[in-house]
C-alpha positions as CSV (number, residue, x, y, z in Angstrom):
1,X,91.5,109.9,119.1
2,X,90.4,113.3,120.5
3,X,91.0,114.0,124.2
4,X,89.0,116.8,125.7
5,X,91.8,117.3,128.3
6,X,94.0,118.7,125.6
7,X,91.7,121.6,125.0
8,X,92.3,123.1,128.4
9,X,95.7,124.3,127.4
10,X,96.8,126.4,124.4
11,X,98.1,124.3,121.6
12,X,101.7,124.7,120.3
13,X,100.7,126.3,117.0
14,X,98.7,129.1,118.9
15,X,101.5,129.8,121.3
16,X,104.1,129.9,118.5
17,X,101.9,132.4,116.7
18,X,101.5,134.6,119.8
19,X,105.2,134.5,120.5
20,X,106.0,135.7,117.0
21,X,103.7,138.8,117.4
22,X,104.9,140.2,120.7
23,X,106.2,143.8,120.7
24,X,109.8,143.9,119.7
25,X,112.1,144.7,122.6
26,X,115.7,143.8,123.3
27,X,114.4,140.9,125.3
28,X,111.9,139.5,122.8
29,X,114.5,139.9,120.0
30,X,117.0,137.7,121.9
31,X,117.4,134.1,120.7
32,X,117.0,133.1,124.4
33,X,113.3,134.2,124.2
34,X,112.4,131.9,121.3
35,X,110.2,129.0,122.1
36,X,112.5,125.9,122.2
37,X,110.5,123.9,119.7
38,X,110.3,126.8,117.3
39,X,114.0,127.7,117.5
40,X,115.8,126.1,114.5
41,X,119.2,127.2,115.6
42,X,118.6,125.5,119.0
43,X,117.3,122.3,117.4
44,X,120.4,122.1,115.2
45,X,122.9,122.3,118.1
46,X,125.3,119.4,118.5
47,X,123.8,118.6,121.9
48,X,120.3,118.1,120.4
49,X,121.3,115.2,118.2
50,X,119.4,112.7,120.3
51,X,116.3,114.8,120.0
52,X,116.7,115.1,116.2
53,X,117.2,111.3,115.9
54,X,113.9,110.9,117.8
55,X,112.1,113.4,115.7
56,X,113.3,111.8,112.5
57,X,112.1,108.4,113.7
58,X,108.8,109.7,114.9
59,X,107.6,112.0,112.1
60,X,107.5,109.4,109.3
61,X,106.0,106.9,111.7
62,X,103.1,109.1,112.6
63,X,102.5,110.2,109.0
64,X,102.6,106.6,107.7
65,X,100.1,105.6,110.4
66,X,97.9,108.5,109.5
67,X,98.0,107.4,105.8
68,X,97.1,103.8,106.9
69,X,100.3,102.1,105.6
70,X,100.5,98.8,107.5
71,X,103.1,96.9,105.4
72,X,105.5,97.7,102.6
73,X,107.5,96.1,99.7
74,X,111.0,97.4,99.8
75,X,112.8,98.1,96.5
76,X,116.5,98.8,96.7
77,X,118.6,99.5,93.6
78,X,120.9,101.7,91.8
79,X,120.2,105.4,91.1
80,X,122.3,105.1,87.9
81,X,120.3,102.4,86.2
82,X,118.7,104.1,83.2
83,X,115.4,103.4,81.6
84,X,115.7,101.6,78.3
85,X,114.6,104.8,76.5
86,X,117.7,106.5,78.0
87,X,120.2,103.7,77.9
88,X,122.2,105.3,75.0
89,X,123.2,108.1,77.5
90,X,124.5,105.6,80.1
91,X,128.0,106.2,81.2
92,X,129.0,102.6,80.7
93,X,127.9,99.7,78.4
94,X,127.2,97.6,81.5
95,X,124.7,100.2,82.8
96,X,123.1,100.2,79.4
97,X,122.8,96.4,79.5
98,X,121.2,96.6,82.9
99,X,118.6,99.1,81.8
100,X,116.0,96.3,81.3
101,X,115.9,96.1,85.1
102,X,114.3,99.5,85.1
103,X,111.3,98.0,83.3
104,X,111.3,94.9,85.5
105,X,111.3,97.2,88.6
106,X,108.5,99.3,87.1
107,X,106.4,96.2,86.3
108,X,107.1,94.6,89.6
109,X,105.8,97.7,91.4
110,X,102.8,97.9,89.2
111,X,101.9,94.2,89.9
112,X,102.4,94.6,93.6
113,X,100.4,97.8,93.8
114,X,97.5,96.2,91.9
115,X,97.4,93.6,94.7
116,X,97.9,96.2,97.4
117,X,94.8,98.0,96.2
118,X,92.8,94.9,97.2
119,X,93.6,95.9,100.8
120,X,92.7,99.5,100.2
121,X,96.3,100.4,99.8
122,X,97.2,99.5,103.3
123,X,99.3,96.4,102.7
124,X,102.3,95.8,100.5
125,X,102.9,99.4,99.6
126,X,105.9,100.1,97.5
127,X,108.7,102.0,99.2
128,X,111.9,103.2,97.5
129,X,114.7,105.6,98.3
130,X,112.8,108.3,96.4
131,X,115.6,108.9,93.8
132,X,116.3,108.2,90.2
133,X,117.0,104.9,88.5
134,X,115.5,101.8,90.0
135,X,113.9,103.9,92.7
136,X,112.1,106.0,90.1
137,X,111.0,102.9,88.3
138,X,109.4,101.5,91.5
139,X,107.4,104.7,92.3
140,X,106.5,105.0,88.6
141,X,105.1,101.4,88.5
142,X,103.0,102.1,91.6
143,X,101.5,105.2,89.9
144,X,100.9,103.2,86.7
145,X,98.6,101.0,88.8
146,X,96.8,104.0,90.2
147,X,98.2,103.4,93.7
148,X,100.4,105.3,96.1
149,X,104.0,104.7,97.1
150,X,106.6,105.9,99.6
151,X,109.8,107.7,98.9
152,X,112.5,107.8,101.6
153,X,115.0,110.4,100.4
154,X,118.3,111.4,102.1
155,X,120.1,114.8,102.0
156,X,123.2,114.4,99.9
157,X,126.0,116.8,99.0
158,X,124.7,117.3,95.5
159,X,121.2,118.7,95.5
160,X,118.6,116.0,94.5
161,X,114.9,116.3,94.5
162,X,112.6,113.3,94.9
163,X,111.5,111.6,91.7
164,X,108.2,112.9,90.4
165,X,106.4,109.6,90.9
166,X,106.5,109.5,94.7
167,X,103.1,110.2,96.4
168,X,103.7,113.7,97.8
169,X,102.1,112.8,101.1
170,X,104.4,109.9,101.5
171,X,107.6,111.7,100.4
172,X,110.0,111.9,103.4
173,X,113.5,113.4,103.7
174,X,116.2,112.2,106.1
175,X,119.4,113.6,107.7
176,X,120.3,110.3,109.3
177,X,121.0,107.2,107.2
178,X,120.4,104.9,110.2
179,X,116.9,106.2,110.8
180,X,116.1,106.0,107.1
181,X,117.1,102.4,107.1
182,X,114.9,101.6,110.1
183,X,111.9,103.1,108.2
184,X,112.7,100.9,105.2
185,X,112.5,97.7,107.2
186,X,110.0,98.4,110.1
187,X,107.0,97.6,107.9
188,X,108.8,95.4,105.3
189,X,106.7,92.4,104.1
190,X,109.3,91.6,101.4
191,X,112.7,93.0,100.3
192,X,113.8,93.3,96.6
193,X,117.3,94.3,95.5
194,X,118.2,95.3,92.0
195,X,121.7,95.9,90.6
196,X,123.3,98.9,92.2
197,X,126.4,100.4,93.8
198,X,127.7,101.1,97.3
199,X,124.4,102.3,98.6
200,X,122.6,99.2,97.3
201,X,125.2,96.9,98.7
202,X,125.0,98.6,102.1
203,X,121.2,98.1,102.2
204,X,121.5,94.6,101.0
205,X,124.0,93.4,103.6
206,X,122.5,95.3,106.5
207,X,119.1,93.8,105.8
208,X,120.6,90.3,105.3
209,X,122.5,90.7,108.6
210,X,119.4,91.6,110.5
211,X,117.6,88.5,109.2
212,X,120.7,86.2,109.6
213,X,121.1,87.3,113.3
214,X,117.4,87.1,114.1
215,X,117.1,90.8,114.8
216,X,114.4,90.9,112.1
217,X,111.8,88.4,111.1
218,X,112.5,86.5,107.9
219,X,110.7,87.9,104.8
220,X,111.0,87.1,101.1
221,X,114.4,88.5,100.1
222,X,114.8,88.7,96.3
223,X,117.8,89.7,94.2
224,X,117.1,90.6,90.6
225,X,119.8,89.6,88.1
226,X,121.7,86.5,89.2
227,X,124.6,87.2,86.7
228,X,125.2,90.6,88.2
229,X,125.2,89.5,91.8
230,X,127.3,86.4,91.2
231,X,129.8,88.4,89.4
232,X,130.3,91.0,92.1
233,X,129.9,88.7,95.2
234,X,131.3,85.3,95.5
235,X,128.6,83.9,97.8
236,X,129.9,80.3,97.8
237,X,133.3,81.5,98.9
238,X,131.8,83.0,102.0
239,X,130.1,79.7,102.8
240,X,133.3,77.7,101.9
241,X,135.4,79.9,104.2
242,X,132.9,79.3,107.0
243,X,132.4,83.0,107.5
244,X,128.7,82.3,106.9
245,X,126.7,79.1,107.2
246,X,125.7,77.2,104.1
247,X,122.1,77.7,105.2
248,X,122.6,81.4,105.1
249,X,122.6,81.2,101.3
250,X,119.0,80.2,101.5
251,X,118.0,83.5,103.0
252,X,117.6,85.0,99.5
253,X,116.5,84.0,96.0
254,X,117.5,85.1,92.6
255,X,115.0,86.1,89.9
256,X,115.1,87.7,86.5
257,X,111.6,89.0,86.0
258,X,108.9,90.8,87.9
259,X,106.5,87.9,87.6
260,X,109.0,85.5,89.2
261,X,109.3,87.9,92.2
262,X,105.6,88.2,92.6
263,X,105.2,84.5,92.6
264,X,107.8,84.0,95.3
265,X,106.0,86.6,97.5
266,X,102.6,85.1,96.8
267,X,103.8,81.6,97.7
268,X,105.9,82.6,100.7
269,X,105.6,80.6,103.9
270,X,107.7,81.7,106.9
271,X,110.8,79.6,107.7
272,X,111.5,78.3,111.2
273,X,113.0,80.8,113.6
274,X,116.8,81.0,113.3
275,X,117.5,79.6,116.8
276,X,115.5,76.5,115.9
277,X,117.4,75.5,112.9
278,X,119.4,72.2,113.1
279,X,123.0,72.7,114.2
280,X,122.4,76.4,115.2
281,X,124.2,77.4,118.4
282,X,121.9,78.8,120.9
């Protein structure tokens, strides 16, 4: 919304331009003279971490709002999962065997994006980590359907560009893992998790913990590939040990295909609040 009061003062862009074109003197050449918001060295100081955290939370939020994104479908999964066409170059036979999940991720994203278009692309928009593997498949499936999708990239030690299927206006880059995770979940209408490694496990358990503890509303939580997940995580052992409740095993569902996942989301009805479940300590 426009506010005429703002026009009574110079905007930040204008003042930054003016400050860059003043006569060069010892004073104007000093770092102290730079406008604070235009001084990258100042913004990168250790003491400015709280400001950087705020900016990293705010920038994607504003831009997602401007693009009209109201809700998202989260797709977590391994960067090393190859497409079936490239499975022969996979580093292990297991990765090659998991390559069919690339196609399932792509098909799932296509199906959900077709449904998203019914809302004008505002609801149930695909969001991935913006990288290769399952993430690429998700963004690619959204593009197959003629829709848009979000990519939330992270700066890593080894240079990595976003995959080429992310909608450019919705391609974000993060310094802080914590803020990136918030943006994954703030608009989440459903969470899907495909086979992956440490990063995927981190995202899986942090998301489940938020739901288990009532810090996040319960949404459809879908794990692709029962055999994979039951091999690497002994879910029943957690329940048997009492470190989780037996009811916590109902927070997620296993599927094998894109269509199964879509049906779960379409038929979803919210469960009772966690503090109202029988036998739950208040």
